[in-house]
C-alpha positions as CSV (number, residue, x, y, z in Angstrom):
1,M,-40.8,12.9,-35.1
2,P,-38.9,11.3,-38.0
3,A,-38.1,7.7,-37.7
4,S,-34.3,8.4,-37.9
5,W,-34.5,10.6,-34.8
6,I,-36.5,8.0,-32.8
7,T,-33.8,5.3,-33.7
8,L,-31.0,7.8,-32.7
9,L,-32.7,8.4,-29.3
10,R,-33.2,4.7,-28.7
11,R,-29.5,4.1,-29.4
12,R,-28.4,6.9,-27.1
13,R,-30.9,5.6,-24.4
14,L,-29.4,2.2,-24.8
15,T,-25.9,3.6,-24.5
16,L,-26.8,5.5,-21.4
17,I,-28.3,2.3,-19.8
18,V,-25.2,0.3,-20.6
19,M,-23.0,3.0,-19.1
20,A,-25.1,3.3,-16.0
21,S,-25.0,-0.4,-15.6
22,L,-21.2,-0.4,-15.9
23,L,-20.9,2.3,-13.4
24,V,-23.0,0.3,-10.9
25,L,-21.3,-3.1,-11.6
26,L,-17.7,-1.8,-11.8
27,P,-17.2,-1.3,-8.1
28,I,-18.7,-4.7,-7.4
29,G,-16.3,-6.2,-10.0
30,C,-13.3,-4.4,-8.6
31,A,-14.3,-5.4,-5.0
32,K,-14.5,-9.1,-6.2
33,L,-11.2,-8.8,-8.1
34,E,-9.5,-7.4,-5.0
35,Q,-10.8,-10.2,-2.8
36,T,-9.7,-12.9,-5.2
37,E,-6.2,-11.1,-5.4
38,R,-6.0,-11.0,-1.6
39,E,-6.9,-14.7,-1.4
40,L,-4.2,-15.6,-3.9
41,V,-1.6,-13.4,-2.2
42,F,-2.1,-14.8,1.3
43,R,-3.3,-18.2,0.4
44,I,-4.2,-19.1,4.0
45,E,-3.9,-22.7,5.1
46,P,-6.4,-23.2,8.0
47,G,-5.7,-25.3,11.0
48,T,-2.4,-26.7,12.3
49,A,0.6,-27.4,10.0
50,R,1.0,-31.2,9.7
51,W,4.6,-31.1,10.9
52,F,3.8,-29.1,14.0
53,A,4.5,-31.3,17.1
54,G,3.6,-28.9,19.8
55,L,5.2,-25.9,21.6
56,P,8.6,-26.2,23.0
57,A,9.3,-25.5,26.6
58,G,9.5,-21.8,27.5
59,L,7.3,-20.6,24.5
60,E,4.2,-18.7,25.6
61,D,0.9,-18.0,23.9
62,V,0.1,-14.3,24.0
63,Q,-3.0,-12.3,22.9
64,L,-1.9,-8.7,21.9
65,Q,-4.2,-5.9,22.9
66,S,-4.9,-2.8,20.9
67,P,-7.7,-0.2,20.5
68,E,-7.3,-0.6,16.8
69,L,-8.7,-4.1,16.9
70,A,-12.4,-4.4,16.5
71,A,-14.6,-6.5,18.9
72,D,-14.5,-9.5,16.6
73,E,-10.7,-9.3,15.9
74,S,-7.8,-10.7,17.9
75,L,-4.0,-10.9,17.4
76,H,-2.4,-14.0,18.6
77,A,1.4,-14.3,19.1
78,W,4.1,-16.4,20.5
79,W,6.6,-15.1,23.0
80,W,9.8,-17.1,23.5
81,P,12.3,-15.3,25.8
82,S,15.9,-16.2,25.7
83,S,17.5,-17.7,28.9
84,R,19.6,-14.5,29.0
85,Q,17.8,-11.5,30.4
86,D,19.8,-9.1,28.3
87,A,19.3,-11.0,25.0
88,P,18.3,-9.1,21.8
89,T,14.7,-9.4,20.9
90,L,13.3,-10.1,17.4
91,L,9.9,-9.5,15.9
92,Y,9.2,-12.4,13.5
93,L,6.9,-11.6,10.6
94,H,5.9,-14.6,8.6
95,G,5.0,-14.9,4.9
96,S,1.8,-16.2,3.1
97,R,0.0,-19.5,3.5
98,W,1.3,-20.9,6.9
99,N,0.3,-19.6,10.3
100,L,2.7,-19.9,13.3
101,T,2.4,-23.6,13.6
102,G,4.1,-23.9,10.2
103,Q,6.9,-21.4,11.2
104,L,8.2,-23.0,14.4
105,F,11.3,-24.6,12.7
106,R,12.5,-21.2,11.7
107,I,11.6,-19.6,15.0
108,E,13.6,-22.3,16.8
109,Q,16.7,-21.5,14.7
110,L,16.4,-17.8,15.5
111,H,16.0,-18.5,19.1
112,A,19.0,-20.9,19.1
113,M,21.0,-18.0,17.6
114,G,20.4,-16.0,20.8
115,F,17.3,-14.0,20.2
116,S,14.2,-13.7,22.3
117,V,11.4,-14.0,19.7
118,L,8.0,-12.5,19.5
119,A,6.1,-14.0,16.5
120,V,2.7,-12.9,15.4
121,D,0.0,-14.3,13.3
122,Y,-1.8,-11.6,11.2
123,R,-5.5,-11.4,11.5
124,G,-7.1,-14.2,9.5
125,F,-4.2,-16.5,10.2
126,G,-4.1,-19.2,12.9
127,Q,-5.7,-18.2,16.1
128,S,-5.8,-14.5,15.1
129,R,-9.5,-13.6,14.4
130,G,-10.4,-11.3,11.6
131,A,-11.4,-11.0,7.9
132,L,-9.2,-11.8,4.9
133,P,-6.0,-9.9,5.4
134,S,-4.9,-7.0,3.2
135,E,-1.6,-5.1,2.7
136,R,-2.9,-2.4,5.0
137,S,-4.2,-4.8,7.7
138,V,-0.9,-6.8,7.9
139,Y,1.1,-3.5,8.2
140,Q,-1.2,-2.5,11.0
141,D,-0.8,-6.0,12.8
142,A,3.0,-5.6,12.6
143,Q,2.8,-2.1,14.2
144,I,0.7,-3.5,17.0
145,A,3.2,-6.4,17.6
146,W,6.1,-3.9,17.6
147,Q,4.4,-1.8,20.2
148,H,4.2,-4.9,22.4
149,L,7.9,-5.8,21.7
150,A,9.0,-2.4,22.7
151,R,7.5,-3.0,26.1
152,L,9.2,-6.4,26.4
153,Q,12.5,-4.9,25.3
154,P,12.9,-1.2,26.2
155,D,16.4,-0.9,24.7
156,P,16.1,0.0,21.0
157,A,19.8,-1.3,20.5
158,K,18.5,-4.8,21.2
159,R,15.4,-4.8,19.0
160,F,15.4,-6.5,15.6
161,I,12.9,-6.9,12.8
162,Y,12.8,-10.1,10.8
163,G,10.6,-11.0,7.8
164,H,10.4,-14.1,5.6
165,S,9.1,-14.0,2.1
166,L,6.0,-11.8,2.1
167,G,6.9,-11.0,5.7
168,G,10.0,-9.3,4.4
169,A,7.9,-6.7,2.7
170,V,6.0,-6.3,5.9
171,A,9.2,-5.9,7.8
172,V,10.6,-3.3,5.4
173,N,7.4,-1.3,5.6
174,L,7.6,-1.4,9.5
175,A,11.2,-0.4,9.6
176,R,10.4,2.6,7.2
177,E,7.4,3.6,9.3
178,L,9.5,3.6,12.5
179,A,12.2,5.6,10.8
180,S,9.7,8.2,9.8
181,E,8.1,8.4,13.2
182,Q,11.2,9.0,15.4
183,D,14.4,10.9,15.0
184,E,16.3,8.1,16.9
185,A,16.5,4.6,15.7
186,Q,13.8,2.3,17.1
187,A,15.6,-0.9,16.2
188,A,19.1,-2.2,15.9
189,G,18.7,-4.0,12.6
190,L,16.4,-5.4,9.9
191,I,16.7,-9.0,8.5
192,V,14.9,-9.7,5.3
193,E,15.0,-13.4,4.0
194,S,13.7,-14.9,0.8
195,S,11.8,-11.8,-0.1
196,F,11.1,-9.7,-3.2
197,T,11.1,-6.2,-4.7
198,N,7.4,-5.7,-5.0
199,L,4.2,-7.8,-5.7
200,G,4.1,-6.8,-9.3
201,D,7.6,-8.2,-10.0
202,I,7.0,-11.5,-8.2
203,A,3.6,-11.9,-10.0
204,A,5.3,-11.4,-13.3
205,A,8.1,-13.9,-12.4
206,V,5.7,-16.5,-11.1
207,T,3.3,-16.3,-14.1
208,N,6.3,-16.0,-16.5
209,T,4.8,-13.3,-18.5
210,S,5.9,-9.9,-19.8
211,L,2.3,-8.5,-19.6
212,P,1.9,-5.5,-17.1
213,V,0.1,-7.6,-14.4
214,R,1.0,-4.9,-11.8
215,W,-1.8,-2.7,-13.3
216,L,-4.3,-5.2,-12.1
217,L,-2.9,-5.4,-8.5
218,S,-4.4,-3.4,-5.6
219,Q,-1.8,-4.9,-3.2
220,E,1.7,-3.5,-3.8
221,F,4.0,-4.6,-1.1
222,D,6.7,-2.3,-2.7
223,S,9.9,-3.0,-0.7
224,L,12.1,-1.6,-3.4
225,S,10.8,2.0,-3.0
226,K,11.0,1.8,0.8
227,I,14.2,-0.1,1.8
228,G,16.3,3.0,1.2
229,E,14.5,4.8,3.9
230,V,14.7,2.3,6.8
231,G,17.6,4.1,8.5
232,I,19.0,1.0,10.3
233,P,21.5,-1.7,9.3
234,V,20.0,-4.2,6.9
235,L,20.9,-8.0,6.3
236,I,19.3,-9.4,3.2
237,A,19.4,-13.2,2.9
238,H,18.3,-15.5,0.1
239,G,18.9,-19.1,-1.0
240,R,20.4,-19.4,-4.5
241,D,18.2,-22.4,-5.3
242,D,14.9,-20.7,-4.3
243,R,12.4,-22.0,-6.9
244,Y,9.6,-19.6,-5.8
245,V,11.3,-16.2,-5.4
246,P,14.4,-15.8,-7.4
247,S,17.4,-14.5,-5.5
248,R,17.9,-11.6,-8.0
249,F,15.1,-9.8,-6.2
250,S,17.2,-9.8,-3.0
251,E,20.2,-8.5,-5.0
252,A,17.9,-5.7,-6.2
253,L,16.8,-4.9,-2.7
254,F,20.4,-4.8,-1.6
255,A,21.4,-2.5,-4.3
256,A,18.5,-0.1,-3.3
257,A,19.4,-0.3,0.5
258,N,21.7,2.2,2.2
259,E,24.8,1.3,4.2
260,P,25.4,-0.4,6.5
261,K,24.2,-3.5,4.8
262,Q,25.1,-7.1,4.0
263,L,23.9,-9.5,1.4
264,L,23.9,-13.2,2.2
265,L,23.3,-15.5,-0.9
266,I,23.2,-19.1,0.5
267,D,24.5,-21.9,-1.7
268,G,22.2,-24.8,-1.8
269,A,19.4,-23.2,0.1
270,N,15.8,-23.0,-1.1
271,H,12.9,-20.7,-0.1
272,N,12.6,-22.2,3.3
273,N,15.8,-23.6,4.6
274,G,18.2,-20.6,4.4
275,L,18.7,-20.3,8.1
276,R,19.7,-24.0,8.4
277,M,21.9,-24.0,5.3
278,A,23.7,-20.7,6.2
279,G,25.1,-22.1,9.4
280,N,27.3,-19.6,11.1
281,S,27.2,-17.3,8.1
282,Y,24.0,-15.7,9.4
283,R,25.7,-14.8,12.7
284,Q,28.9,-13.6,10.9
285,A,26.7,-11.3,8.6
286,L,25.1,-9.7,11.6
287,Q,28.5,-9.2,13.3
288,A,29.8,-7.6,10.1
289,L,27.0,-5.1,10.5
290,G,28.2,-4.5,14.0
291,L,25.1,-6.4,15.5
292,A,26.6,-8.9,17.9
293,L,24.2,-11.3,19.6
294,N,26.4,-12.2,22.5
């Protein structure tokens, strides 16, 4: 066999070996990339938030049951009923990083507005056992929590969904799923605070780049494509001084939502203190949607 043929065969063999190696390693690399992405998206802080001073009177620890949870998984929640038996009931869906112990100040404010509140920690957060969360798993956790809330509050006209930051995307997805499952509305209203259009947009804003970073993301959290399908009144609130998530994202969500809807841009508020800074404006915005809390 001519030497040139032997050289060509060797090159082809080397090419095949390299291609085969890439095919083997690519799934491993993608899996590692997805895990790193999820770690960055959820940024879970273990343990108790340093500012947590204990549970207020009347707030109960709850373990949510579901056949969708594996034997080594659990879903921990707080249930804080209003003193009024006929009070509206709200599902609280938190964002990244902090578990329920870091959310109590906001839950207290919602409870003070007149809501009974069911707040859930996604699997992997706080006392909820499970692996590193994913977009799919937090959507599933919200559905399980909603099923529990529906048993606590049988009247759909008194059920609300609230999501803060990343939890806003979870809330929008839940509202869209509920609308697709039933002909009749399963909730009275959706409240989205300090949230964003989709993960690609917020990743580009945080990294301050024009590069197409969304192509690298396996988690989408695409509220912009879903919010027009929720089928219930929507209140979108955002602090004008939010340094983490620009308020223009809430303005874009508002533009994509169907009526009835309200946009509450809160002067002087940052990513976390919108409820406190808004004062009575929150209640007024809900009332403008026909959603009275009294």
